[in-house]
C-alpha positions as CSV (number, residue, x, y, z in Angstrom):
1,X,0.0,0.0,0.0
2,X,1.7,3.2,-1.2
3,X,1.4,6.0,1.3
4,X,3.1,9.4,2.0
5,X,3.9,11.1,5.3
6,X,3.8,14.9,5.5
7,X,3.1,17.8,7.8
8,X,-0.5,18.5,8.5
9,X,-2.0,21.6,6.8
10,X,-5.0,23.7,7.8
11,X,-7.1,22.1,5.0
12,X,-6.5,18.7,6.7
13,X,-8.4,19.8,9.8
14,X,-11.8,18.1,9.3
15,X,-10.4,14.7,8.4
16,X,-7.7,15.0,11.0
17,X,-10.3,15.7,13.7
18,X,-12.2,12.6,12.5
19,X,-9.0,10.6,12.9
20,X,-8.6,12.0,16.4
21,X,-12.1,10.9,17.3
22,X,-11.2,7.4,15.8
23,X,-8.2,7.3,18.1
24,X,-10.4,8.2,21.1
25,X,-12.8,5.5,20.1
26,X,-9.9,3.0,19.8
27,X,-8.8,4.0,23.3
28,X,-12.4,3.6,24.5
29,X,-12.4,7.2,25.6
30,X,-14.7,8.9,23.1
31,X,-16.9,10.3,25.9
32,X,-13.8,12.0,27.3
33,X,-13.1,14.1,24.2
34,X,-13.3,17.8,25.3
35,X,-12.0,19.6,22.3
36,X,-14.1,20.3,19.3
37,X,-12.7,20.7,15.7
38,X,-12.2,24.4,16.2
39,X,-10.1,24.0,19.4
40,X,-8.1,21.2,17.8
41,X,-7.4,23.4,14.8
42,X,-6.2,26.3,17.0
43,X,-3.9,23.9,18.9
44,X,-2.3,22.9,15.6
45,X,-2.6,25.9,13.2
46,X,-3.4,28.9,15.4
47,X,-1.2,31.9,16.1
48,X,0.3,30.1,19.1
49,X,0.3,26.4,18.2
50,X,0.5,24.0,21.1
51,X,1.4,20.9,19.1
52,X,2.4,19.7,15.7
53,X,0.9,17.0,13.5
54,X,2.1,14.8,10.7
55,X,-0.3,12.8,8.6
56,X,-0.3,9.6,6.5
57,X,-2.1,9.8,3.2
58,X,-3.2,7.1,0.8
59,X,-4.8,8.1,-2.5
60,X,-5.5,11.6,-1.2
61,X,-7.2,10.3,2.0
62,X,-5.8,10.8,5.5
63,X,-5.4,7.3,7.1
64,X,-3.2,8.1,10.1
65,X,-1.6,10.8,12.1
66,X,0.8,11.6,14.9
67,X,0.7,14.6,17.2
68,X,3.6,15.7,19.3
69,X,5.2,18.6,21.0
70,X,8.6,19.5,22.6
71,X,8.9,19.1,26.4
72,X,11.8,20.0,28.6
73,X,13.3,18.1,31.5
74,X,15.8,19.9,33.7
75,X,18.2,16.9,33.7
76,X,17.7,15.8,30.1
77,X,17.0,19.0,28.2
78,X,14.8,18.9,25.2
79,X,12.6,15.8,24.6
80,X,9.5,15.2,22.5
81,X,6.1,14.0,23.7
82,X,4.2,11.9,21.3
83,X,0.7,12.7,22.2
84,X,-1.2,10.6,19.7
85,X,-0.4,8.0,17.1
86,X,-3.2,6.4,15.1
87,X,-3.7,4.5,11.9
88,X,-7.1,3.5,10.6
89,X,-7.7,-0.3,11.2
90,X,-8.1,-0.8,7.4
91,X,-4.5,0.5,6.9
92,X,-2.7,-1.2,9.7
93,X,0.1,-3.6,9.0
94,X,1.3,-1.7,6.0
95,X,4.2,0.1,7.8
96,X,2.3,3.4,8.1
97,X,2.6,3.6,11.9
98,X,6.3,2.9,11.7
99,X,6.8,5.6,9.0
100,X,4.9,8.1,11.1
101,X,7.1,7.2,14.1
102,X,10.3,7.5,12.0
103,X,9.3,10.9,10.9
104,X,8.7,12.0,14.5
105,X,12.1,10.6,15.3
106,X,13.6,12.6,12.5
107,X,12.0,15.7,13.9
108,X,13.2,14.8,17.4
109,X,16.8,14.4,16.1
110,X,16.6,17.8,14.4
111,X,15.6,19.4,17.7
112,X,18.4,17.6,19.5
113,X,15.9,15.7,21.7
114,X,17.3,13.3,24.3
115,X,14.3,11.0,23.9
116,X,10.7,10.6,22.8
117,X,8.1,9.7,25.5
118,X,4.5,8.5,25.2
119,X,2.1,6.2,26.9
120,X,0.5,2.9,25.8
121,X,-2.5,1.3,27.4
122,X,-1.5,-1.7,29.6
123,X,-3.9,-3.9,27.6
124,X,-2.7,-2.8,24.2
125,X,-0.5,-5.8,23.6
126,X,-0.2,-5.2,19.9
127,X,0.9,-1.6,20.5
128,X,3.4,-2.6,23.2
129,X,4.9,-5.2,20.9
130,X,5.1,-2.8,18.0
131,X,6.9,-0.2,20.2
132,X,9.3,-2.7,21.5
133,X,10.1,-3.9,17.9
134,X,11.2,-0.3,17.0
135,X,13.5,-0.2,20.0
136,X,11.3,1.6,22.6
137,X,11.1,0.5,26.2
138,X,7.9,0.2,28.1
139,X,8.7,1.5,31.5
140,X,6.9,-0.7,34.0
141,X,8.2,1.1,37.1
142,X,6.6,4.4,36.3
143,X,2.9,5.3,36.8
144,X,1.0,8.1,35.1
145,X,-0.1,10.7,37.7
146,X,-3.1,12.7,36.6
147,X,-4.8,15.6,38.2
148,X,-8.2,16.2,36.5
149,X,-9.9,19.6,36.0
150,X,-11.8,19.5,39.4
151,X,-8.5,18.7,41.2
152,X,-6.7,21.5,39.4
153,X,-9.5,24.0,40.5
154,X,-9.4,22.7,44.1
155,X,-5.6,22.8,44.4
156,X,-5.5,26.3,42.7
157,X,-7.9,27.6,45.4
158,X,-5.4,26.5,48.0
159,X,-2.8,28.7,46.5
160,X,-4.9,31.9,46.6
161,X,-4.5,32.6,50.4
162,X,-0.8,31.8,50.2
163,X,-0.4,34.1,47.2
164,X,-2.2,36.9,49.0
165,X,-0.1,36.5,52.1
166,X,3.0,36.6,49.9
167,X,1.8,39.8,48.3
168,X,1.2,41.3,51.7
169,X,4.7,40.3,52.9
170,X,6.2,42.0,49.9
171,X,4.6,45.3,50.8
172,X,6.7,47.9,52.7
């Protein structure tokens, strides 16, 4: 199956968003999607983009994508976070996922990144096997720590009195 990998363009937004929804469905997380097509478009193509995307195309149709962004670790320097990698089920097994990842690796190398990080679901044995075949290591000793929106709001409220006290302490 002949395919090409390229940077996503603004005119790709509608099919790219559909692929994002396909990824969420694959992850059994469709009900957790909070961004709409417009928000997704701003994150990729707005005046202050938050992430980058590359797409896989077959016969003029988008069949896969990867989204990623640089992150920084004080002890490693620049790294890249692979946020999403997805290929339509009808196009899996043709090397498209590997080609998407190799393009992300090329971008990471250009940036001088120390590593690329991402997550894989514990029950995604096919994905885990694929990642290990390309030389990635699934780190079993780490756990994702997640603070949801309600937790962010609650924790932020705790900082308000401390910030006010700090402001008062700074006054002459």
